[in-house]
MDTraj code that builds the backbone (N, CA, C; nanometers):
import mdtraj as md
import numpy as np

residues = "MET ARG LEU THR ILE PHE TRP GLU ARG MET ALA ASP HIS PHE GLY ALA GLY TYR ALA ASP SER PHE ALA ARG ASP HIS VAL MET ALA GLU LEU GLY GLY ARG THR VAL HIS GLN ALA LEU ALA ALA GLY TRP GLU ALA LYS ASP VAL TRP ARG GLY VAL CYS THR ALA VAL GLY ILE PRO ALA ASP LYS ARG".split()
xyz = np.array([
    [10.9012, 9.8944, 3.9127],
    [11.0162, 9.9937, 3.9366],
    [11.1498, 9.9332, 3.9094],
    [11.2653, 9.9535, 3.8640],
    [11.3785, 9.9071, 3.8290],
    [11.4595, 9.8936, 3.9918],
    [11.5286, 9.7995, 3.9824],
    [11.5969, 9.8245, 4.1106],
    [11.7189, 9.9106, 4.1594],
    [11.7673, 9.9757, 4.0241],
    [11.8237, 10.0889, 4.0534],
    [11.7208, 10.2156, 4.1177],
    [11.6363, 10.2164, 4.0588],
    [11.5629, 10.3058, 4.1704],
    [11.5032, 10.2560, 4.3139],
    [11.5144, 10.1502, 4.3084],
    [11.4581, 10.0832, 4.4455],
    [11.5593, 10.1210, 4.5228],
    [11.6807, 10.0965, 4.5327],
    [11.7943, 10.1324, 4.6165],
    [11.8291, 10.2687, 4.6033],
    [11.8165, 10.3526, 4.4998],
    [11.8262, 10.5113, 4.5181],
    [11.7227, 10.5658, 4.6220],
    [11.5912, 10.5218, 4.6218],
    [11.5130, 10.5398, 4.7084],
    [11.5615, 10.4798, 4.8552],
    [11.6195, 10.3680, 4.8772],
    [11.6278, 10.3184, 5.0194],
    [11.7387, 10.4097, 5.0757],
    [11.8137, 10.4532, 4.9757],
    [11.9679, 10.5199, 5.0451],
    [11.9152, 10.6731, 5.0835],
    [11.8249, 10.7202, 4.9689],
    [11.7262, 10.8693, 5.0152],
    [11.6617, 10.8378, 5.1712],
    [11.6472, 10.7403, 5.1651],
    [11.5641, 10.7335, 5.2850],
    [11.6331, 10.7113, 5.4145],
    [11.6840, 10.6329, 5.4394],
    [11.7958, 10.5441, 5.5213],
    [11.9211, 10.5968, 5.5253],
    [11.9652, 10.6844, 5.4548],
    [12.1280, 10.7179, 5.4016],
    [12.2178, 10.5783, 5.3582],
    [12.3202, 10.6402, 5.2692],
    [12.3763, 10.5028, 5.2088],
    [12.4209, 10.4212, 5.2681],
    [12.4980, 10.4281, 5.3855],
    [12.5753, 10.3509, 5.4680],
    [12.4420, 10.2579, 5.5731],
    [12.3562, 10.3086, 5.5518],
    [12.2351, 10.2186, 5.6380],
    [12.1765, 10.1301, 5.5285],
    [12.1276, 10.1673, 5.4000],
    [12.0442, 10.1321, 5.3605],
    [12.0862, 9.9895, 5.3327],
    [12.1544, 9.9270, 5.2906],
    [12.1802, 9.7921, 5.2804],
    [12.1644, 9.7194, 5.4076],
    [12.2307, 9.7877, 5.5108],
    [12.2270, 9.6905, 5.6817],
    [12.0803, 9.6887, 5.6993],
    [11.9940, 9.7923, 5.6763],
    [11.8756, 9.7669, 5.7233],
    [11.7805, 9.6181, 5.6009],
    [11.8340, 9.6937, 5.4812],
    [11.7857, 9.5585, 5.3978],
    [11.8309, 9.4121, 5.4299],
    [11.9305, 9.4311, 5.5028],
    [11.9957, 9.2628, 5.5295],
    [11.9398, 9.2039, 5.6755],
    [11.8890, 9.2715, 5.7344],
    [11.8772, 9.2696, 5.8446],
    [11.7454, 9.2873, 5.9024],
    [11.6649, 9.3700, 5.8732],
    [11.5082, 9.4357, 5.9455],
    [11.4104, 9.3223, 5.8849],
    [11.3453, 9.2183, 5.9343],
    [11.2618, 9.1059, 5.9108],
    [11.1163, 9.2122, 5.9324],
    [11.0224, 9.1984, 5.7772],
    [10.8982, 9.2498, 5.8123],
    [10.7928, 9.2040, 5.7654],
    [10.7180, 9.1945, 5.8472],
    [10.5801, 9.1502, 5.8508],
    [10.5181, 9.1603, 5.7240],
    [10.5180, 9.2986, 5.6625],
    [10.5058, 9.3599, 5.5413],
    [10.5535, 9.2694, 5.4063],
    [10.6781, 9.2223, 5.4181],
    [10.7371, 9.1204, 5.3531],
    [10.7347, 8.9682, 5.3885],
    [10.6126, 8.9440, 5.4167],
    [10.6135, 8.7874, 5.4378],
    [10.6896, 8.7222, 5.5428],
    [10.7562, 8.8202, 5.6620],
    [10.8626, 8.7814, 5.7400],
    [10.9525, 8.7508, 5.6875],
    [11.0226, 8.8099, 5.5609],
    [11.1426, 8.8606, 5.4826],
    [11.1982, 8.9627, 5.5234],
    [11.3660, 8.9684, 5.5051],
    [11.4309, 9.1060, 5.4787],
    [11.3983, 9.1699, 5.3386],
    [11.4359, 9.2933, 5.3378],
    [11.4116, 9.3031, 5.1773],
    [11.4905, 9.2325, 5.0624],
    [11.6431, 9.1729, 5.1332],
    [11.6781, 9.1044, 5.0100],
    [11.6377, 8.9550, 4.9944],
    [11.6074, 8.8972, 5.0987],
    [11.5073, 8.7433, 5.1287],
    [11.3803, 8.7834, 5.0311],
    [11.3052, 8.8862, 5.0072],
    [11.1850, 8.9136, 4.9688],
    [11.2458, 8.9257, 4.8014],
    [11.3278, 9.0081, 4.7678],
    [11.4118, 8.9818, 4.6349],
    [11.4056, 8.9008, 4.5745],
    [11.5256, 8.7960, 4.6555],
    [11.5806, 8.7055, 4.6250],
    [11.4906, 8.5981, 4.5807],
    [11.3485, 8.6264, 4.6869],
    [11.2445, 8.5357, 4.6029],
    [11.1685, 8.5852, 4.5425],
    [11.2008, 8.6642, 4.4553],
    [11.1125, 8.6789, 4.3039],
    [11.0214, 8.8060, 4.3529],
    [11.0063, 8.8884, 4.4927],
    [10.8932, 9.0038, 4.4727],
    [10.9613, 9.1332, 4.4051],
    [10.8312, 9.1684, 4.3247],
    [10.8680, 9.2867, 4.2693],
    [10.9471, 9.3978, 4.3343],
    [11.0514, 9.4940, 4.2986],
    [11.1182, 9.6291, 4.3499],
    [10.9807, 9.6717, 4.4061],
    [10.8977, 9.7015, 4.3379],
    [10.8088, 9.7870, 4.3665],
    [10.7066, 9.7391, 4.4690],
    [10.6980, 9.6354, 4.4929],
    [10.6054, 9.5438, 4.5998],
    [10.6784, 9.5612, 4.7378],
    [10.8013, 9.5571, 4.7279],
    [10.8926, 9.5729, 4.8209],
    [10.9152, 9.7045, 4.8794],
    [10.9200, 9.7933, 4.8297],
    [10.9188, 9.9052, 4.8475],
    [10.7749, 9.9570, 4.9422],
    [10.7216, 9.9148, 4.8802],
    [10.5580, 9.9573, 4.9383],
    [10.5569, 9.9007, 5.0721],
    [10.5929, 9.7868, 5.1078],
    [10.6593, 9.7280, 5.2300],
    [10.7190, 9.7793, 5.3138],
    [10.8066, 9.8366, 5.2593],
    [10.9219, 9.9257, 5.3771],
    [10.8413, 10.0291, 5.3874],
    [10.7863, 10.0999, 5.2655],
    [10.7016, 10.2390, 5.3401],
    [10.6218, 10.1985, 5.4490],
    [10.5214, 10.1090, 5.4420],
    [10.4335, 10.0679, 5.5426],
    [10.5020, 10.0340, 5.6840],
    [10.5898, 9.9358, 5.6465],
    [10.6668, 9.8985, 5.7730],
    [10.7479, 10.0351, 5.8588],
    [10.8067, 10.1156, 5.7738],
    [10.8653, 10.2415, 5.8838],
    [10.8143, 10.3574, 5.8768],
    [10.6653, 10.3717, 5.7813],
    [10.6028, 10.5082, 5.8040],
    [10.6612, 10.5703, 5.7022],
    [10.7079, 10.5711, 5.6061],
    [10.7570, 10.6787, 5.4966],
    [10.5829, 10.7530, 5.4447],
    [10.6328, 10.8189, 5.4451],
    [10.4812, 10.9648, 5.3865],
    [10.5002, 10.9356, 5.2659],
    [10.3673, 10.9380, 5.2216],
    [10.2688, 10.9108, 5.0962],
    [10.3689, 10.9695, 4.9682],
    [10.4194, 11.1033, 5.0372],
    [10.4855, 11.1505, 4.8967],
    [10.6053, 11.1338, 4.8750],
    [10.6525, 11.0162, 4.9252],
    [10.7856, 10.9769, 4.9201],
    [10.7794, 10.8343, 4.8624],
    [10.6338, 10.7996, 4.8626],
    [10.6533, 10.6790, 4.7958],
    [10.6498, 10.6454, 4.6352],
])
top = md.Topology()
chain = top.add_chain()
for i, resn in enumerate(residues, 1):
    res = top.add_residue(resn, chain, resSeq=i)
    for name in ("N", "CA", "C"):
        top.add_atom(name, md.element.get_by_symbol(name[0]), res)
traj = md.Trajectory(xyz[None], top)
């Protein structure tokens, strides 16, 4: 998954204004105790980060 697609999905789910805030502030066990930005900076693949977000916040399977 490209980062542009990842950020589009984040904006679709959280809203354009909140997606980045969530990505900076929400620490998730699914990302090894990291935020989205920290996981991406640590070299995680965007698709794996998206899966972690989906699991953490309960995004339905049809949106994954």
